[in-house]
C-alpha positions in Angstrom: 14.1 6.1 27.8 17.2 3.9 26.8 20.5 4.7 28.3 22.4 2.8 25.7 23.8 4.8 22.6 22.8 2.1 20.1 19.2 1.7 21.6 18.7 5.4 21.5 19.8 5.3 17.5 17.2 2.3 16.9 14.5 4.3 18.6 15.2 7.2 16.0 15.6 5.0 13.0 12.5 3.1 13.9 10.5 6.2 14.3 11.6 7.3 10.7 10.6 3.9 9.3 7.3 4.0 10.9 6.7 7.6 9.7 7.5 6.1 5.9 5.5 3.0 6.3 2.4 5.0 7.5 2.8 7.4 4.4 2.9 4.6 1.9 0.0 2.8 3.7 -1.8 5.9 3.6 -1.4 6.2 0.1 -2.1 2.6 -0.9 -5.5 3.0 0.9 -6.2 6.1 -1.0 -5.6 4.5 -4.3 -7.5 1.4 -3.7 -10.5 3.3 -2.6 -9.9 5.3 -6.1 -10.1 2.3 -7.8 -12.8 0.8 -6.3 -14.9 3.9 -6.7 -14.4 4.1 -10.4 -15.4 0.7 -11.3 -17.6 0.9 -14.2 -16.3 4.1 -15.5 -14.1 5.2 -18.4 -11.3 6.2 -15.7 -11.1 2.7 -13.9 -8.1 1.5 -16.1 -5.8 4.0 -15.0 -6.9 3.9 -11.3 -6.5 0.0 -11.3 -3.3 0.5 -12.8 -1.8 3.0 -10.5 -3.4 0.7 -7.4 -1.9 -2.3 -8.5 1.6 -0.2 -8.6 1.3 1.1 -5.5 0.5 -2.5 -3.9 3.4 -3.9 -5.8 5.5 -1.1 -4.6 4.5 -1.3 -0.8 4.9 -5.2 -1.1 8.9 -4.5 -2.6 9.4 -2.0 0.4 8.4 -4.5 2.9 5.4 -2.5 4.1 3.1 -5.0 3.5 3.6 -9.0 2.9 4.0 -10.3 -0.5 0.8 -12.5 0.0 -1.1 -9.7 1.4 -0.4 -7.6 -1.8 -1.5 -10.7 -4.0 -4.6 -10.9 -1.9 -5.4 -7.1 -2.6 -4.8 -7.4 -6.2 -6.8 -10.5 -6.7 -9.8 -9.0 -4.8 -9.4 -5.8 -6.8 -9.5 -7.4 -10.1 -12.4 -9.7 -9.0 -14.4 -6.4 -8.3 -13.4 -4.9 -11.7 -14.0 -8.1 -13.9 -17.5 -8.5 -12.0 -18.4 -5.2 -13.1 -17.1 -4.9 -16.6 
């Protein structure tokens, strides 16, 4: 355990940030899974739109790198376009 007051605060703030990042990543995975599962159905357009929005939000918050976001969106759209 740290003795320095500022380091104790950093430990607390890092824990809060990790908790938020974990929640964002979890929702991102869920939305991507739903979008991939609905490929070829009527609900696919909405699922893909929401998944892309979550990818963009995660990149904007710094949870994932911007190039990772672009790659995930590209791969998702390749699957959608191949099916449709």
